[in-house]
N, C-alpha and C positions, 0 to 999 in steps of 0.2 A: 225185440223182446222174446224171451223164451219162457214158456209157461208149461208146467206139467200138472196134471190132476190125477191123483191116485195111481201114479206110475208104479207098476209092479212087474218084476222080471223074475222068472224061475227057470232053472235048468233041469231038463228031464222031468219036469213036473214034481220034483222032489226038493231041490235045493233052492231056497228063496234068496236071491241076491239083492233085490230091492223090493220094498213093500210100502205101498201107499205114499210115494214121494209126491209132495205138493211143493212147487217152487215157482217163483215168478222173478225173473231178472229183467229189469227195465234197462234199455240201452240208450245210447251206446255206452258200453262199459267193458272193462277187462276184468274177468273173474277167474280165479284159480280154484281148481277142485283138488283138494289135498286129502290125504288119508293113507293109512298103512296098506301094504300089499293085501289084496283080497277084499278090500272094503267096498268095492263096487264102482270105482271111478270110471273105468273103461266101459263097464256094463251100462252105466248111466248115459254116457255120451253115445254109445252105440244104439241104445234104445231111443234116444232123441232123434237120431239119424235114421231110424227104422232099419238098422242093420241086423237087429235081432228081434225075435218075437217079444211082445210085451202087452200088458193090459194097462188100461188107463188112456189118458189123452195127452197129446203133446201139440203145442201151438208155437209157431214162429211168426212173430209180428201179427198175432191174432188169427192166423190162418192155420188149419191143420197141417202139421209138419210134412205129411206125405205129399202135399201139393206145393211145398216150398223147397224141396230137396235139391233142385237144380241150381239154387242160389247159395248152396252151402258147400264148403270145401272141408275135407277131413284128411289129416295125415296121421295115420296110426303109428303107434310105437312099434319099432322093429328091433328085435334083439340080434338078428342075424345080419351080418354085413357081407355082401358079395364083393370081395376085394378084386375079383377078376372083371367086374363090370367096368367098361371103358368110359370113365368119367373123370374129369379133373375139376377141382374147385379152387 
Protein backbone atom coordinates (compact mmCIF):
# COMPACT_ATOMS: atom_id res chain seq x y z
CA UNK A 1 0.00 0.00 0.00
CA UNK A 2 1.17 3.50 -0.84
CA UNK A 3 -0.38 6.41 0.98
CA UNK A 4 0.41 10.11 0.80
CA UNK A 5 -1.01 12.84 2.99
CA UNK A 6 -0.72 16.49 1.93
CA UNK A 7 2.33 15.74 -0.23
CA UNK A 8 3.78 19.00 -1.50
CA UNK A 9 6.95 19.57 -3.51
CA UNK A 10 8.39 22.89 -4.60
CA UNK A 11 11.63 23.72 -6.36
CA UNK A 12 13.76 26.60 -5.08
CA UNK A 13 10.84 27.52 -2.78
CA UNK A 14 9.25 29.19 -5.81
CA UNK A 15 7.85 26.67 -8.26
CA UNK A 16 5.20 24.38 -6.77
CA UNK A 17 5.31 21.04 -8.59
CA UNK A 18 2.86 19.14 -6.35
CA UNK A 19 0.48 20.59 -3.82
CA UNK A 20 -1.50 18.74 -1.15
CA UNK A 21 -1.57 15.35 -2.88
CA UNK A 22 -3.61 12.78 -0.95
CA UNK A 23 -3.51 9.29 -2.40
CA UNK A 24 -4.07 5.75 -1.21
CA UNK A 25 -3.24 2.76 -3.40
CA UNK A 26 -4.11 -0.60 -1.89
CA UNK A 27 -2.12 -3.45 -3.28
CA UNK A 28 -1.09 -5.60 -4.81
CA UNK A 29 -1.85 -3.64 -7.95
CA UNK A 30 -0.32 -2.31 -11.12
CA UNK A 31 -0.92 1.40 -11.45
CA UNK A 32 0.16 3.73 -14.23
CA UNK A 33 0.92 7.39 -13.65
CA UNK A 34 0.16 9.31 -16.83
CA UNK A 35 0.19 12.95 -17.84
CA UNK A 36 1.92 15.44 -20.10
CA UNK A 37 5.55 16.50 -19.78
CA UNK A 38 6.02 18.67 -16.72
CA UNK A 39 2.90 17.42 -14.95
CA UNK A 40 4.87 16.12 -11.93
CA UNK A 41 4.94 12.36 -12.54
CA UNK A 42 8.65 11.91 -11.84
CA UNK A 43 8.51 14.43 -9.02
CA UNK A 44 5.72 12.42 -7.42
CA UNK A 45 7.66 9.15 -7.57
CA UNK A 46 10.90 10.75 -6.38
CA UNK A 47 9.13 12.36 -3.44
CA UNK A 48 7.62 9.01 -2.41
CA UNK A 49 11.12 7.52 -2.49
CA UNK A 50 12.53 10.45 -0.49
CA UNK A 51 14.88 11.33 -3.35
CA UNK A 52 13.80 14.98 -3.24
CA UNK A 53 12.68 17.25 -0.42
CA UNK A 54 8.97 17.34 0.22
CA UNK A 55 6.37 18.29 2.79
CA UNK A 56 3.63 15.95 3.92
CA UNK A 57 3.72 12.30 4.81
CA UNK A 58 4.37 9.15 2.78
CA UNK A 59 3.63 5.63 4.00
CA UNK A 60 4.51 2.27 2.46
CA UNK A 61 2.50 -0.61 3.92
CA UNK A 62 1.47 1.64 6.82
CA UNK A 63 5.05 2.48 7.79
CA UNK A 64 6.74 5.84 7.12
CA UNK A 65 8.44 5.50 3.73
CA UNK A 66 11.84 6.53 5.07
CA UNK A 67 11.92 3.27 7.08
CA UNK A 68 10.92 1.08 4.10
CA UNK A 69 13.22 2.31 1.34
CA UNK A 70 15.51 -0.76 1.47
CA UNK A 71 12.56 -2.78 0.15
CA UNK A 72 11.93 -0.52 -2.85
CA UNK A 73 13.62 -0.58 -6.27
CA UNK A 74 13.57 2.37 -8.65
CA UNK A 75 14.84 2.62 -12.22
CA UNK A 76 14.74 6.21 -13.39
CA UNK A 77 14.19 7.33 -16.94
CA UNK A 78 17.40 7.94 -18.82
CA UNK A 79 17.60 9.92 -22.01
CA UNK A 80 21.34 9.36 -22.56
CA UNK A 81 22.57 5.99 -23.76
CA UNK A 82 26.23 5.10 -23.45
CA UNK A 83 26.77 3.00 -26.56
CA UNK A 84 30.38 2.31 -25.43
CA UNK A 85 29.28 0.53 -22.24
CA UNK A 86 30.30 -3.12 -22.65
CA UNK A 87 26.97 -4.90 -22.35
CA UNK A 88 25.02 -7.25 -24.59
CA UNK A 89 21.36 -8.07 -24.27
